[in-house]
C-alpha positions in Angstrom: 161.9 109.9 25.6 160.3 112.8 23.7 161.8 113.4 20.2 163.2 116.8 21.2 165.1 115.4 24.1 166.3 112.4 22.2 168.1 114.8 19.8 170.1 116.5 22.6 173.7 115.5 23.4 174.4 113.7 26.7 176.0 116.9 28.0 173.0 118.9 27.1 170.7 116.4 28.8 172.8 116.5 32.0 172.7 120.3 32.0 169.0 120.3 31.5 168.4 117.7 34.3 170.6 119.7 36.7 168.9 123.0 35.9 165.4 121.6 36.6 166.1 119.0 39.3 168.8 121.0 41.0 168.8 124.8 40.5 165.1 125.3 39.8 163.8 122.9 42.3 166.0 124.3 45.1 165.0 127.9 44.2 161.3 127.1 44.0 161.5 125.2 47.3 163.2 128.2 49.0 160.7 130.8 47.7 158.3 130.7 50.7 161.1 132.2 52.8 160.0 135.5 51.3 156.6 135.3 53.0 156.8 132.7 55.7 157.8 134.0 59.1 159.4 130.8 60.2 159.2 127.1 60.6 159.6 125.1 63.8 162.7 122.9 64.4 160.4 119.9 64.3 159.1 120.8 60.9 162.5 121.7 59.5 163.9 118.4 60.7 161.0 116.5 59.2 161.5 118.2 55.9 165.2 117.3 55.8 164.4 113.7 56.9 161.9 113.4 54.1 164.5 114.6 51.6 166.9 112.0 53.1 164.3 109.2 52.5 163.9 110.3 48.9 167.6 110.4 48.3 168.1 107.0 49.9 165.4 105.5 47.6 166.9 107.2 44.5 170.3 105.9 45.5 169.1 102.3 45.6 166.5 102.1 42.9 167.8 104.6 40.3 171.6 104.2 40.7 172.7 101.0 42.5 170.3 98.5 41.0 170.5 99.8 37.4 174.3 99.9 37.8 174.4 96.3 39.0 172.2 95.1 36.1 174.4 96.8 33.6 177.5 95.4 35.2 176.1 91.9 35.2 175.4 92.1 31.5 179.0 93.0 30.9 180.8 90.7 33.3 181.1 86.9 33.5 179.4 86.3 36.8 177.0 88.2 39.2 179.7 88.0 41.9 182.2 90.0 39.7 179.5 92.5 38.9 178.6 92.9 42.5 182.2 93.4 43.5 182.7 96.0 40.8 179.6 97.9 41.9 180.5 97.7 45.6 184.1 98.8 44.9 183.0 101.9 42.8 180.4 102.8 45.5 183.1 102.6 48.2 185.5 104.8 46.2 182.7 107.4 45.8 182.0 107.4 49.6 185.8 107.6 50.4 186.3 110.6 48.1 183.4 112.4 49.7 184.8 111.6 53.1 188.1 113.2 52.1 186.4 116.3 50.7 184.4 116.6 53.9 187.6 116.6 56.0 189.5 119.0 53.8 186.9 121.7 53.1 186.0 124.2 55.9 182.2 124.2 56.4 179.4 124.5 59.0 176.3 122.5 59.8 173.2 124.1 61.2 173.2 121.7 64.2 176.6 120.2 64.4 178.5 123.5 63.9 181.8 124.3 62.1 184.2 121.7 60.8 187.3 121.5 58.6 190.7 123.2 58.6 190.9 127.0 58.3 187.2 127.6 59.2 188.0 130.6 61.4 189.2 132.5 58.3 186.0 132.1 56.3 182.8 134.1 56.8 180.0 132.1 58.4 177.6 132.3 55.4 180.3 130.9 53.1 180.9 128.0 55.6 177.2 127.1 55.1 177.5 127.5 51.3 180.5 125.1 51.3 178.7 122.6 53.5 175.7 122.6 51.2 178.0 122.4 48.2 179.6 119.3 49.6 176.1 118.0 50.0 174.8 119.0 46.6 177.7 118.2 44.3 177.0 114.4 44.5 173.4 115.0 43.7 174.4 116.9 40.5 176.9 114.1 39.7 174.1 111.5 40.0 171.8 113.5 37.7 174.6 114.0 35.2 175.4 110.3 35.0 171.7 109.4 34.9 170.8 111.9 32.2 173.9 111.0 30.1 173.4 107.3 30.4 171.2 107.0 27.4 168.5 105.3 29.5 165.5 107.6 29.9 164.2 105.6 32.9 167.5 106.0 34.8 167.7 109.7 33.9 164.1 110.5 34.8 164.3 108.5 38.1 167.4 110.2 39.4 166.3 113.7 38.3 162.8 113.2 39.7 164.1 111.9 43.0 166.7 114.7 43.5 164.3 117.4 42.3 161.7 116.2 44.8 164.0 116.2 47.7 165.4 119.6 46.7 162.0 121.3 47.3 161.9 120.8 51.1 165.6 121.0 51.4 165.7 124.4 49.7 163.1 125.8 52.1 164.9 124.3 55.1 168.2 125.8 54.1 166.7 129.3 53.4 164.7 129.3 56.6 167.7 128.3 58.6 169.8 131.1 57.1 167.0 133.6 57.8 166.9 132.4 61.4 170.6 133.2 61.7 170.0 136.8 60.9 170.3 137.0 57.1 167.7 138.9 55.2 165.0 136.9 53.3 166.5 137.9 50.0 170.0 136.9 51.1 168.6 133.5 52.3 166.8 132.9 49.0 169.9 133.9 47.1 172.2 131.6 49.0 169.8 128.7 48.7 169.6 129.3 44.9 173.4 129.5 44.7 173.7 126.1 46.3 171.3 124.6 43.7 173.7 125.8 41.0 176.4 123.6 42.5 174.4 120.6 41.1 174.9 122.0 37.6 178.7 121.6 38.1 178.2 118.1 39.4 176.0 117.1 36.5 178.6 118.3 33.9 181.3 116.3 35.8 179.1 113.2 35.7 178.4 113.6 32.0 182.0 114.3 31.3 182.9 111.0 33.0 180.7 109.1 30.6 182.0 111.1 27.7 185.4 109.3 28.3 183.7 105.9 27.8 180.1 104.7 28.0 181.6 101.4 29.3 182.1 103.2 32.5 178.3 103.6 33.0 177.8 100.8 35.6 180.8 102.0 37.7 179.7 105.7 37.3 176.2 104.9 38.6 177.7 103.0 41.6 180.3 105.8 42.2 177.5 108.4 42.3 175.5 106.1 44.6 178.4 106.0 47.0 178.7 109.8 47.1 175.0 110.1 47.8 175.1 107.4 50.5 177.9 109.3 52.3 175.9 112.5 52.3 172.7 110.8 53.6 174.5 109.0 56.4 177.1 111.5 57.4 175.3 114.8 56.7 171.6 114.7 56.5 170.4 112.0 59.0 172.6 113.1 61.9 171.5 116.7 61.5 167.8 115.7 61.7 168.4 113.7 65.0 170.5 116.2 67.0 167.7 118.5 68.1 165.7 115.8 69.7 163.2 115.1 66.9 164.2 111.6 66.1 160.7 110.2 66.0 159.2 112.6 63.5 162.5 112.5 61.5 162.4 108.7 61.2 158.7 108.8 60.1 159.4 111.5 57.5 162.3 109.5 56.2 160.0 106.5 55.7 157.5 108.7 53.9 160.1 110.0 51.6 161.6 106.6 50.9 158.2 105.0 50.2 157.1 107.9 48.0 160.2 107.6 45.8 159.9 103.8 45.7 156.3 104.2 44.5 157.2 106.8 41.8 160.1 104.7 40.6 158.0 101.6 40.2 155.0 103.5 38.8 157.1 105.3 36.2 159.0 102.1 35.3 
């Protein structure tokens, strides 16, 4: 880790990771909406599926496996460590499921969900949907950056930042296709990236209570990410009849993130 970064507090590192991997990456990814007339449904689905593959690899290699290794070092047996990691992961997924059911939101393909959705403007339903999606990503970056392990922090931030590039464009183009101006579409996409900053600060705050929570925090963050991938992203990419290209793009994203994780150590 560079000396300048090593001197920063865990909270500052989490904020920095979220600003670059979340807010900046999402905004940069959405910028082409200002000049590109449109993207096909096939291309949009492939971009989201690529993002899902990157997220899936980051969940496994940058969150779950490091969390298990840390838990195994602290616990008496690998079985206890595995049970602790699986339990924390399940709690993360369960809490995301509850949030998904309680918050009104709208998917681009699936449509509106949640109580009280008829009382909320449609653009904010999209914002809430993406916020539910992005908060776990910020949480993961915050936990990784505040962990004190540069490899974990870099891996999570790189993975989420990489997937936020195509995701930002896909979100902005989808909004533009619904009739919002290009500047509005860019602004909403950028706003959703800022949700990751809040998630990162929450993740860093969790570790501020006790660094002993790190293995469980990594597994918890992995559970939230896994829920989003399975319940939100993958179904959206298969509803419009582009399952083949979406599956291929997911493989490409997964393999690329695996290669980067291994290459960067």
